[in-house]
C-alpha positions as CSV (number, residue, x, y, z in Angstrom):
1,X,0.0,0.0,0.0
2,X,1.5,3.4,-1.0
3,X,1.8,6.3,1.4
4,X,-1.2,8.2,-0.1
5,X,-3.4,5.1,0.5
6,X,-2.1,4.7,4.1
7,X,-2.8,8.4,4.9
8,X,-6.3,8.2,3.4
9,X,-7.0,5.1,5.4
10,X,-5.7,6.4,8.7
11,X,-7.4,9.8,8.3
12,X,-10.7,8.1,7.5
13,X,-10.3,5.9,10.6
14,X,-9.5,8.9,12.8
15,X,-12.4,11.0,11.7
16,X,-14.7,7.9,12.0
17,X,-14.0,8.0,15.8
18,X,-15.5,11.4,16.1
19,X,-19.3,11.4,16.5
20,X,-21.1,12.7,13.4
21,X,-22.8,15.4,15.5
22,X,-19.4,16.7,16.6
23,X,-18.2,17.0,13.0
24,X,-21.0,19.3,12.0
25,X,-20.1,22.9,11.6
26,X,-20.8,24.8,14.9
27,X,-22.1,21.7,16.6
28,X,-22.1,21.7,20.4
29,X,-20.3,18.8,22.2
30,X,-22.5,16.5,24.2
31,X,-22.6,17.1,27.9
32,X,-19.8,19.6,27.9
33,X,-19.3,21.0,31.4
34,X,-18.9,24.7,31.7
35,X,-15.9,25.4,34.0
36,X,-15.6,28.3,36.4
37,X,-13.0,31.0,36.1
38,X,-10.9,29.5,38.9
39,X,-11.1,26.1,37.2
40,X,-10.0,27.5,33.8
41,X,-7.2,29.8,35.1
42,X,-4.7,26.9,35.7
43,X,-4.9,25.9,32.1
44,X,-4.6,29.3,30.5
45,X,-1.3,30.6,29.1
46,X,-1.6,34.4,29.2
47,X,-0.4,35.6,25.8
48,X,1.5,38.9,25.7
49,X,2.9,38.5,22.2
50,X,1.3,41.3,20.1
51,X,3.8,43.2,18.1
52,X,2.8,46.5,19.9
53,X,3.5,45.0,23.3
54,X,5.4,47.4,25.6
55,X,7.2,47.2,28.9
56,X,4.1,48.5,30.7
57,X,1.9,45.8,29.1
58,X,4.3,43.1,30.2
59,X,4.2,44.5,33.8
60,X,0.4,44.6,33.7
61,X,0.2,41.1,32.2
62,X,2.5,39.6,34.9
63,X,0.3,41.2,37.6
64,X,-2.8,39.7,36.0
65,X,-1.1,36.3,35.8
66,X,-0.3,36.4,39.5
67,X,-3.8,37.7,40.5
68,X,-5.8,35.1,38.5
69,X,-3.4,32.1,38.8
70,X,-2.6,31.6,35.1
71,X,-0.2,28.8,34.4
72,X,2.3,31.1,32.6
73,X,2.8,34.3,30.7
74,X,3.9,34.0,27.0
75,X,6.4,36.7,26.2
76,X,8.8,37.4,23.4
77,X,12.5,36.7,24.0
78,X,13.1,40.4,24.5
79,X,10.9,40.5,27.6
80,X,12.0,37.3,29.4
81,X,14.2,39.0,32.0
82,X,11.5,41.6,32.8
83,X,8.9,38.8,33.2
84,X,11.2,36.9,35.6
85,X,11.7,40.1,37.6
86,X,8.0,40.9,37.8
87,X,6.9,37.4,38.7
88,X,9.4,37.2,41.5
89,X,9.6,33.5,42.2
90,X,5.8,32.9,42.2
91,X,4.3,29.8,40.6
92,X,3.5,31.5,37.3
93,X,5.8,30.2,34.5
94,X,7.4,32.0,31.6
95,X,6.8,30.7,28.1
96,X,8.9,31.9,25.2
97,X,8.3,31.2,21.5
98,X,11.3,30.0,19.5
99,X,11.7,30.4,15.8
100,X,8.2,31.8,15.8
101,X,6.1,32.0,13.7
102,X,7.5,30.7,10.5
103,X,10.0,28.1,11.9
104,X,12.3,28.7,9.0
105,X,15.3,29.8,11.0
106,X,18.3,27.4,11.2
107,X,18.5,24.8,13.9
108,X,21.6,26.6,15.3
109,X,19.7,29.9,15.5
110,X,16.7,28.4,17.3
111,X,19.0,26.6,19.7
112,X,20.7,29.9,20.5
113,X,17.3,31.3,21.2
114,X,16.6,28.4,23.6
115,X,19.9,28.8,25.5
116,X,19.4,32.5,26.0
117,X,15.7,32.2,26.9
118,X,16.5,29.6,29.6
119,X,19.4,31.6,30.9
120,X,17.1,34.6,31.2
121,X,14.4,32.7,33.1
122,X,12.2,30.8,30.6
123,X,10.5,27.8,32.1
124,X,8.6,26.7,28.9
125,X,9.3,26.9,25.2
126,X,7.0,26.9,22.2
127,X,9.3,25.8,19.5
128,X,8.4,26.2,15.8
129,X,9.2,23.2,13.6
130,X,10.8,23.5,10.2
131,X,7.6,24.2,8.3
132,X,9.5,24.7,5.0
133,X,11.1,21.3,5.4
134,X,7.7,19.7,6.1
135,X,6.3,21.3,2.9
136,X,9.4,20.0,1.0
137,X,8.9,16.5,2.3
138,X,12.2,16.5,4.2
139,X,11.0,14.8,7.4
140,X,14.4,13.7,8.5
141,X,15.4,17.4,8.7
142,X,12.2,18.1,10.7
143,X,12.9,15.3,13.2
144,X,16.6,16.3,13.6
145,X,15.7,19.9,14.2
146,X,13.2,19.1,16.9
147,X,15.5,16.6,18.6
148,X,18.3,19.0,18.8
149,X,16.1,21.7,20.3
150,X,14.8,19.3,22.9
151,X,18.3,18.2,23.7
152,X,19.5,21.8,24.1
153,X,16.6,22.5,26.5
154,X,17.9,19.6,28.5
155,X,14.8,19.3,30.7
156,X,15.4,22.8,32.1
157,X,12.2,24.0,30.3
158,X,9.1,22.2,29.0
159,X,9.0,22.0,25.3
160,X,5.9,22.4,23.2
161,X,6.3,21.5,19.5
162,X,4.2,23.8,17.3
163,X,2.0,22.0,14.8
164,X,0.9,24.7,12.4
165,X,-2.1,22.6,11.2
166,X,-3.7,24.9,8.8
167,X,-0.7,24.8,6.4
168,X,-0.5,21.0,6.3
169,X,-2.1,18.3,4.1
170,X,-3.5,15.2,5.7
171,X,-0.2,13.3,5.0
172,X,1.9,16.2,6.4
173,X,-0.3,16.3,9.5
174,X,0.1,12.6,10.3
175,X,3.9,12.6,9.6
176,X,4.4,15.7,11.7
177,X,2.4,14.4,14.6
178,X,4.3,11.1,14.5
179,X,7.6,13.1,14.7
180,X,6.4,15.1,17.7
181,X,5.2,11.9,19.4
182,X,8.6,10.2,18.9
183,X,10.5,13.3,20.1
184,X,9.2,13.1,23.7
185,X,8.2,16.7,23.6
186,X,6.1,17.7,26.6
187,X,3.3,19.1,24.4
188,X,2.1,19.5,20.9
189,X,0.8,23.0,20.3
190,X,-2.0,23.2,17.7
191,X,-1.3,26.6,16.3
192,X,-3.3,28.9,14.0
193,X,-0.9,31.8,14.0
194,X,-0.3,31.7,10.2
195,X,-3.8,31.0,9.1
196,X,-6.0,33.0,11.5
197,X,-8.3,30.0,12.0
198,X,-10.1,29.8,15.4
199,X,-9.3,27.0,17.8
200,X,-11.7,24.0,17.2
201,X,-12.6,21.0,19.3
202,X,-12.3,18.7,16.3
203,X,-8.7,19.7,15.9
204,X,-8.0,18.8,19.5
205,X,-9.8,15.4,19.1
206,X,-7.9,14.7,15.9
207,X,-4.5,15.3,17.5
208,X,-5.4,13.4,20.6
209,X,-6.5,10.4,18.6
210,X,-3.1,10.4,16.9
211,X,-0.7,11.1,19.8
212,X,-2.6,9.3,22.5
213,X,-2.5,10.3,26.2
214,X,1.2,10.5,26.7
215,X,1.7,14.0,25.5
216,X,0.0,17.3,26.4
217,X,-2.0,19.4,23.9
218,X,-2.0,23.2,23.8
219,X,-4.2,25.0,21.3
220,X,-4.6,28.7,20.5
221,X,-6.5,30.9,18.1
222,X,-9.4,33.2,18.9
223,X,-10.4,31.8,22.3
224,X,-12.3,34.7,23.8
225,X,-14.8,33.3,26.3
226,X,-15.2,30.7,29.1
227,X,-17.6,28.6,27.1
228,X,-15.2,28.0,24.2
229,X,-12.4,27.4,26.7
230,X,-14.5,24.8,28.5
231,X,-15.3,23.0,25.3
232,X,-11.7,22.8,24.2
233,X,-10.5,21.5,27.5
234,X,-13.4,19.0,27.5
235,X,-12.3,17.8,24.1
236,X,-8.9,16.8,25.3
237,X,-6.7,20.0,25.4
238,X,-4.6,20.6,28.5
239,X,-3.5,24.2,27.8
240,X,-5.0,27.1,26.0
241,X,-3.1,30.1,24.7
242,X,-5.1,33.2,25.1
243,X,-4.7,37.0,24.9
244,X,-8.3,37.3,26.4
245,X,-7.4,35.4,29.5
246,X,-8.7,37.9,32.0
247,X,-12.0,38.1,30.1
248,X,-12.3,34.3,30.1
249,X,-11.9,34.0,33.8
250,X,-14.0,37.0,34.9
251,X,-17.0,36.6,32.7
252,X,-19.0,33.4,33.5
253,X,-19.7,30.9,30.7
254,X,-23.1,31.0,29.2
255,X,-25.2,27.8,29.6
């Protein structure tokens, strides 16, 4: 059986596991439990990555993270030291994107980012895969790139491998997820940064059905309310990347 047939077969089997009602556009998941703000906060990554982010916005975001108990703040490499200073040894982590968003930097460049980020106080890393290598069919390069980044992190920071799903074909999705699973990354991050698509429960279910339960799942993209956050976590996600974190935890979910 050739690779196209294998991909088609596996993809069909995966989607067959999802209930038909859940595949319908805009369908609501059955018996989804709406979570409280306090329940949600520990799964939210407070994103402070907009290009117009300033020192004052980082300071405010760190105070919000401490107040509401977010799992971390996501900041650009430029702001890692400031975030460490403002968080002052509390339980809120510091997440830094590496090679973001295009993932086309060399492995050495991304590893240099990782070393500096950890030295400055990063506790988690969202690492971009070599998307251009995926699109070129060079999966060996993709795997080596991710393995080296994880090795350089050396267990000093959790590694979330970014799966930029909207750019990938079914074959590319399956091969990329298999690489992430083999890599022993802590999380796969379902990203929509380059397509603008909103986070979707079926994306979470698809990834979970491929990678199993041994790896965490983070998803981001247009998560603005507690209801959506509850649905995504109920679908199998462990972390949610949000710039609307405060809104999510302070405005109760609609029934």
